[in-house]
N, C-alpha and C positions, 0 to 999 in steps of 0.2 A: 364418689361417682366414678365408675370405670369407663374408660374410653378405649377404642380400638381404631387404628388406621385402616382404611379400606379403599379399594379402587372400585368406583361405581361403574357398573356395566349396563348400559341401556340395551334391552332386548325387546324390540317392538315397543309396546306401551308399558312394559314392566321395567323395573329397575332392581338390579341385583348388586350386592356388595361382596367383593372378594377380599378376604383378609390380605393386607398388603404384602405380608411375608411370602405369600404363594406366587405373586406376580414377578415375572422376570423382566418383561418389557411389553410394549404395545406396538403393534405393526399396523400401519394404515393400509387399507385396500389390498389385502393379501391376494396374490394371484393363485387361485385354487385349482388343482388338478383333481378332478373327480375320480373316484375309484368305484367301478361298477359293482364289485362284490363286497364293498364295505357295508357295515351295519348302518342303519338309518341315522344314528347319532353322529356319524363321521361324514362331514361334508366333503372331505378330500385331504390332499396334502398341499402344503405351500413350502417354498424354499426360503430358509432364513440363513443367509451367509453360508450356503453349501450344505446345510442340514435340513433334511425333509422333516417337517413338523405336521402331525395330524391336526386338522382343524375340526373341532367338535361343535356340533349344533347345541348351543347352551339351552335353548328352549326344549329341544327333544330330550336332552339329558334330564331335565326337570319334569318332563311329561306335560308341558304346557303348549305344545304345538311345534312349529318350526321357526327358526331364526330367519330364513330367507337368505338373500345375498348379504354377506357380511361386509360392513363398512370398516371394521377393525378386528384384529385378533389380539387377544391378551394371552401372551405366552406364559405358561405356568409350569413350575417344576413339581410334577406329581410323584407319588411314591413309585409309580411304574414307568416313569419317563417324562419327557417334555411333551406338551400338547398346547394347542391354542384353543381358547374359548371365543366363539364368534359373538360379536356385538353389532348392533345396528346403528349405534351412535358413538360419539366421542367419550371414551372412559375418562373419569376424573377422580382425583383423590379427595377423600372426605374423612372427617373424624366422626365415628359413631359413638353415641352416648349409651344410655341404658336402653335395653329392648323395650319397644312399645307393645309388642304382642308376640305370641309364638307363631310358628309357621307350620302348616300342614304338609308342605312339599317335602318329599324325601330328598336329602342332599342339601337341606337348608337348616338353619338353627335359630331363626327369629326374624322379627321385622323391626325396623328402626325408622322413626320419623325424622325427616330432614327438611325442616321448613314445611312446604306444601307437599313434599314428596314422601313416599314410603319406600324404603329399600329392604329387600329380603336378603339376609346374610347367607351366603353360600358356605357349605361345609365341604371343601374340596376333597378331604379324606374319604368322604362317602361318595361324592359326585363323580370322582375320577377313577373309580375302581373298574377293572376290566369287566366285571359282572354288570355294572351299570351301563357300560358301553357295549351292550348286547353280547356279553361273554367273550369279547375279543380283547387281547392285550394290545394297546395302541403302539407299543414299542415294536411289535412284529410288523405292523402296517408301514412303519417308517424304515424298517430294515435295520434298526439299531438296537435290537434286543434279541434274546433267545427265546425259544418256545418253551 
């Protein structure tokens, strides 16, 4: 039986699993500065020890609605830079076993049963592409990348 360590991200009534290797840290109650011209999937920027981090609306990236006011940001190291994924509850670490079902959502790679809960495994390599974030490179939004 294969297992994978994941960080569970509550987003509204849904539960998503982020492969643990993608997570850098969890930030409680990030103070977000909105960007008027940002794509819908970008909630704004937050300051993490002097570095501006784009905060992404996890639900919007998945096409399931909007996250709303984020309770936490999970900072991830994506191929195109650092970003935060918004969650509405406390993220927690969990071991995933075998997938229980496939997932139809783009940017995900299966569903896992965790007791009474079902978590959908995120595929950050797909989810965090500039094309997925409305064709914008989030490094440019934070001012720490090139065009």
